[in-house]
N, CA, C and O of each residue as an XYZ file, in Angstrom:
300
protein
N      66.468    -21.860    -34.250
C      66.370    -23.089    -35.030
C      65.724    -24.157    -34.154
O      66.136    -24.333    -33.007
N      64.740    -24.862    -34.653
C      64.079    -25.905    -33.870
C      64.997    -27.098    -33.632
O      66.032    -27.251    -34.280
N      64.590    -27.933    -32.689
C      65.339    -29.165    -32.439
C      65.231    -30.075    -33.655
O      64.175    -30.188    -34.277
N      66.328    -30.710    -33.974
C      66.352    -31.649    -35.094
C      66.674    -33.019    -34.575
O      67.283    -33.106    -33.509
N      66.331    -34.066    -35.214
C      65.683    -34.059    -36.521
C      64.174    -33.923    -36.404
O      63.547    -34.558    -35.556
N      63.607    -33.106    -37.246
C      62.162    -33.013    -37.448
C      61.951    -33.285    -38.922
O      62.349    -32.463    -39.748
N      61.350    -34.391    -39.285
C      61.233    -34.761    -40.696
C      60.432    -33.781    -41.548
O      60.545    -33.791    -42.774
N      59.623    -32.936    -40.911
C      58.808    -31.990    -41.665
C      59.466    -30.625    -41.839
O      58.891    -29.738    -42.469
N      60.677    -30.446    -41.283
C      61.360    -29.159    -41.363
C      62.697    -29.280    -42.075
O      63.394    -30.289    -41.963
N      63.036    -28.240    -42.802
C      64.304    -28.178    -43.523
C      65.452    -28.069    -42.524
O      65.425    -27.195    -41.657
N      66.447    -28.924    -42.623
C      67.568    -28.856    -41.696
C      68.456    -27.631    -41.902
O      69.255    -27.300    -41.026
N      68.330    -26.953    -43.046
C      69.160    -25.781    -43.317
C      68.561    -24.497    -42.742
O      69.277    -23.682    -42.160
N      67.233    -24.318    -42.906
C      66.618    -23.054    -42.493
C      65.522    -23.204    -41.440
O      65.132    -22.217    -40.817
N      65.023    -24.413    -41.233
C      63.975    -24.635    -40.241
C      62.563    -24.438    -40.750
O      61.608    -24.612    -39.993
N      62.407    -24.075    -42.030
C      61.074    -23.895    -42.621
C      60.479    -25.261    -42.978
O      61.188    -26.266    -43.029
N      59.158    -25.277    -43.226
C      58.518    -26.517    -43.687
C      59.177    -26.964    -44.985
O      59.446    -26.147    -45.865
N      59.435    -28.260    -45.100
C      60.098    -28.771    -46.305
C      59.117    -29.385    -47.311
O      59.524    -29.794    -48.398
N      57.839    -29.450    -46.958
C      56.797    -29.996    -47.842
C      57.061    -31.445    -48.244
O      56.649    -31.875    -49.322
N      57.736    -32.189    -47.393
C      58.025    -33.595    -47.664
C      56.754    -34.423    -47.475
O      56.195    -34.460    -46.378
N      56.299    -35.085    -48.533
C      55.089    -35.901    -48.411
C      55.333    -37.121    -47.528
O      54.405    -37.618    -46.890
N      56.561    -37.602    -47.487
C      56.870    -38.783    -46.680
C      56.857    -38.477    -45.189
O      56.690    -39.385    -44.375
N      57.031    -37.213    -44.818
C      57.039    -36.818    -43.410
C      55.633    -36.647    -42.847
O      55.460    -36.549    -41.633
N      54.634    -36.611    -43.717
C      53.243    -36.422    -43.292
C      52.494    -37.739    -43.461
O      52.359    -38.231    -44.581
N      52.005    -38.317    -42.363
C      51.297    -39.602    -42.473
C      50.122    -39.577    -43.449
O      49.769    -40.613    -44.012
N      49.517    -38.416    -43.654
C      48.376    -38.313    -44.569
C      48.788    -38.441    -46.027
O      47.962    -38.790    -46.869
N      50.053    -38.164    -46.342
C      50.518    -38.200    -47.736
C      51.726    -39.121    -47.924
O      52.359    -39.107    -48.980
N      52.042    -39.907    -46.919
C      53.252    -40.743    -46.955
C      53.239    -41.774    -48.080
O      54.283    -42.341    -48.403
N      52.088    -42.025    -48.678
C      52.006    -42.993    -49.772
C      52.312    -42.350    -51.128
O      52.281    -43.031    -52.153
N      52.606    -41.053    -51.144
C      52.914    -40.335    -52.382
C      54.412    -40.061    -52.473
O      55.095    -39.953    -51.455
N      54.903    -39.953    -53.673
C      56.314    -39.612    -53.879
C      56.547    -38.161    -53.465
O      55.699    -37.298    -53.691
N      57.670    -37.910    -52.875
C      58.040    -36.563    -52.448
C      58.432    -35.722    -53.659
O      58.853    -36.256    -54.685
N      58.290    -34.413    -53.533
C      58.667    -33.491    -54.610
C      60.133    -33.675    -55.004
O      60.500    -33.460    -56.159
N      60.968    -34.072    -54.045
C      62.402    -34.165    -54.323
C      62.732    -35.314    -55.275
O      63.826    -35.344    -55.838
N      61.820    -36.252    -55.465
C      62.070    -37.370    -56.382
C      62.118    -36.914    -57.841
O      62.679    -37.604    -58.692
N      61.526    -35.747    -58.127
C      61.446    -35.271    -59.499
C      62.434    -34.170    -59.845
O      62.321    -33.548    -60.901
N      63.403    -33.919    -58.967
C      64.379    -32.864    -59.221
C      65.795    -33.394    -59.012
O      65.996    -34.485    -58.479
N      66.758    -32.605    -59.440
C      68.154    -32.936    -59.228
C      68.740    -31.912    -58.269
O      68.777    -30.718    -58.567
N      69.196    -32.387    -57.118
C      69.796    -31.512    -56.119
C      71.312    -31.621    -56.249
O      71.873    -32.716    -56.217
N      71.958    -30.481    -56.394
C      73.413    -30.431    -56.535
C      74.061    -31.022    -55.279
O      73.710    -30.651    -54.160
N      74.995    -31.932    -55.471
C      75.686    -32.570    -54.346
C      76.386    -31.542    -53.464
O      76.521    -31.761    -52.260
N      76.831    -30.429    -54.033
C      77.500    -29.386    -53.250
C      76.547    -28.764    -52.232
O      76.972    -28.360    -51.149
N      75.259    -28.687    -52.575
C      74.262    -28.150    -51.638
C      74.165    -29.066    -50.427
O      74.132    -28.598    -49.289
N      74.119    -30.369    -50.672
C      74.023    -31.329    -49.575
C      75.305    -31.345    -48.745
O      75.250    -31.440    -47.519
N      76.440    -31.254    -49.400
C      77.722    -31.263    -48.689
C      77.914    -30.013    -47.841
O      78.700    -30.026    -46.894
N      77.206    -28.931    -48.169
C      77.321    -27.688    -47.405
C      76.646    -27.791    -46.036
O      76.919    -26.988    -45.144
N      75.770    -28.774    -45.874
C      75.127    -28.978    -44.574
C      76.138    -29.539    -43.578
O      77.006    -30.327    -43.955
N      76.033    -29.142    -42.309
C      76.890    -29.778    -41.307
C      76.611    -31.284    -41.284
O      75.464    -31.695    -41.457
N      77.625    -32.098    -41.078
C      77.445    -33.558    -41.111
C      76.314    -34.071    -40.221
O      75.640    -35.037    -40.581
N      76.100    -33.450    -39.083
C      75.062    -33.929    -38.167
C      73.643    -33.654    -38.670
O      72.683    -34.193    -38.120
N      73.497    -32.825    -39.707
C      72.176    -32.531    -40.266
C      71.908    -33.241    -41.584
O      70.783    -33.203    -42.084
N      72.906    -33.882    -42.150
C      72.726    -34.586    -43.420
C      71.926    -35.868    -43.220
O      72.054    -36.551    -42.204
N      71.102    -36.172    -44.209
C      70.319    -37.417    -44.232
C      69.381    -37.562    -43.037
O      69.066    -38.678    -42.624
N      68.941    -36.450    -42.488
C      68.033    -36.474    -41.342
C      66.631    -36.035    -41.732
O      65.647    -36.524    -41.178
N      66.536    -35.100    -42.696
C      65.255    -34.574    -43.161
C      65.481    -33.933    -44.525
O      66.604    -33.564    -44.869
N      64.413    -33.803    -45.293
C      64.499    -33.158    -46.610
C      64.765    -31.672    -46.459
O      64.285    -31.029    -45.525
N      65.535    -31.141    -47.391
C      65.663    -29.702    -47.511
C      64.363    -29.145    -48.070
O      63.600    -29.873    -48.704
N      64.106    -27.870    -47.843
C      62.977    -27.226    -48.509
C      63.413    -26.907    -49.944
O      64.613    -26.865    -50.217
N      62.473    -26.683    -50.862
C      62.853    -26.400    -52.252
C      63.793    -25.203    -52.384
O      64.672    -25.206    -53.246
N      63.624    -24.183    -51.548
C      64.489    -23.003    -51.638
C      65.918    -23.359    -51.269
O      66.846    -23.020    -52.004
N      66.111    -24.032    -50.151
C      67.465    -24.401    -49.730
C      68.081    -25.455    -50.644
O      69.300    -25.501    -50.806
N      67.249    -26.297    -51.238
C      67.750    -27.298    -52.187
C      68.089    -26.657    -53.538
O      68.694    -27.288    -54.404
N      67.688    -25.390    -53.699
C      67.949    -24.622    -54.917
C      67.329    -25.280    -56.144
O      67.958    -25.376    -57.198
N      66.086    -25.731    -55.989
C      65.395    -26.413    -57.089
C      64.046    -25.776    -57.420
O      63.231    -26.392    -58.106
N      63.800    -24.574    -56.951
C      62.504    -23.950    -57.202
C      62.200    -23.836    -58.694
O      61.064    -24.060    -59.112
N      63.198    -23.493    -59.496
C      62.992    -23.365    -60.953
C      62.624    -24.725    -61.554
O      61.764    -24.795    -62.432
N      63.255    -25.793    -61.099
C      62.932    -27.131    -61.609
C      61.482    -27.497    -61.276
O      60.776    -28.075    -62.102
N      61.052    -27.159    -60.072
C      59.680    -27.477    -59.668
C      58.667    -26.673    -60.468
O      57.619    -27.202    -60.838
N      58.959    -25.407    -60.741
C      58.044    -24.583    -61.536
C      57.951    -25.109    -62.954
O      56.876    -25.078    -63.553
N      59.055    -25.593    -63.502
C      59.058    -26.117    -64.862
C      58.260    -27.407    -64.981
O      57.701    -27.701    -66.037
N      58.207    -28.178    -63.896
C      57.495    -29.453    -63.944
C      56.006    -29.313    -63.676
O      55.266    -30.288    -63.811
N      55.551    -28.127    -63.299
C      54.130    -27.905    -63.071
C      53.756    -28.101    -61.615
O      54.597    -28.452    -60.788
N      52.474    -27.868    -61.304
C      52.010    -27.972    -59.918
C      52.042    -29.419    -59.422
O      51.890    -30.353    -60.209
N      52.241    -29.600    -58.109
C      52.225    -30.955    -57.562
C      50.849    -31.579    -57.650
O      49.842    -30.872    -57.618
N      50.795    -32.865    -57.759
C      49.538    -33.593    -57.794
C      49.044    -33.778    -56.360
O      49.769    -34.339    -55.539
N      47.829    -33.323    -56.036
C      47.325    -33.426    -54.650
C      47.057    -34.853    -54.217
O      46.633    -35.085    -53.085
């Protein structure tokens, strides 16, 4: 597991989280997580020291189906 906090990596699995706010080139765009509902239990399952440090990836946030239903992200 990489050193945390890294805003571009998921605190649960260490994979890229695709957070637009973590990338200076896309920081002016809304993040994918703004358009989904993440179950509070998923967030509570993270160790306290990893909460609110970086975005989860869509897989760990368990929102992949919500993202597919909303269509492709706007570049």
